[in-house]
Steps between C-alpha positions, in 0.01 A plus 500: 500500500308732731720700735524502877566821694418661832364853498218510753581853610492652152175329408345601833574864423346458156180350640464762772555775245256351253223466759512874559478604136224505243524274198564803280815611679630173641834405338494160676157392381508130418876491533475166677805290593644255250764355734480323834466701820585305814429625855776717639702443815603142427696310238307275264609239249293366212397136523514396135348161577177673610497785248386519139539756220250305287726463197331161464258281690708327766319180598754441777375814674132527407183310430209646305256225593165600656518609862362269767187677618141432400595247235733737317265798481476850647146642483430563128831349383629152432878473506650374177864418429478653151422843648858539624770609255862608539646694207709810431620512861147521644272245666142557388195364679191534282136544589277382215131464430453136407315199635721256684482245780776339704241239590124466426388673820716810445403627152571871457459762228843656559853361528807627682874442528718454806856427611602329823864468594651159567741668741398638839605821672539550875639766731792741466393566143378774272267406215465743210257456212493746211156475347223679315141442605226408252343782295239648735189485273538120484415495874723205583688452826875437473677366808855471636512283810659232714296197599433131449240227537431499877590184690498434874872426510568857384269688735438792515528486117578866450403695188651837413318694227747759379259642243149426377304728266166430664341818358668472163264710288395769749820538704797396284729714719412305817749250640346236729730315741382243754618227737308175552535169677327175402513278812414133466283310570217717371426706189511853638767767512605791717601846377733646765599799288433692181553842347420702189743736333390764248752562223482819288473303175317192384704189569390368161673785314860388547732258675564545872718337764305306764723414795476292819766490774474218758754564774549568873145408597345745254345511157568813297324573173630723221376651175767636267744505789274692739390321818124535545429247779669318787357211703637361827475121490544438875163324528562286189877468436433265209420803285874562493640150528268258319620378162248582226490491120454822301176509304409730210141457396178631360219486755125549494492760779404800282155377393373448148769556234457758224447282194577775249851537642594132497737337443727698731825411673682540830866564414799412718845631407694327774488324836810558714570353840775651713652350814657687787873487434672298768 
């Protein structure tokens, strides 16, 4: 079983030290966390019903069926159930070069895996995903996000993209985070906020902790325990409060995949949801 611990301060010192050293003299290079790091200043408790160590595929918590948009496709990719595997304590979402169609009008030359939680997460929570992005030369976008099929009864239909490797091949160290709404009726969206965060190493080289805190009218985003962005949700409180599933997916946002480096996989070590301790 993977361990839980709280050492934000120690890891913060390590990161700050490592950023100021060259790779030749840096004793902390790639010494990334292997245990949970929850935000300091408040007590948290793990919600086991909404967490997964991926010792097996838990069909009570997840579905690997194609996502809802564009007939089960994302740009070059068609989602396929068989592209999602859970083994050896890791969930693996594969990108493959193969012809496949979810229906006759959506034939694609590449397939992709995805996971969507059957549970939903709202406010007063901290979501932590330990994951390794897809090998950069494959040029495939891996995504960690909260969202769902937009319906008018759930306006503003918020989407929180914790991480998307939109420049997978050229900028594997770049973390892309964005906030969207999908109001209905209509087919458009709004993007009230986004940021980029440059990490010293490629996010495809090792596992990292991607964290989202939804509490007290704010969103706070973390990488390996370090906060890199904060967003005030006063204009759209639903970003904190609205219940949303967690989605782990391969997306077509990076452009044409690198055929020579396929198949390739997006690896997830764990998903952990923490609640504010009452």
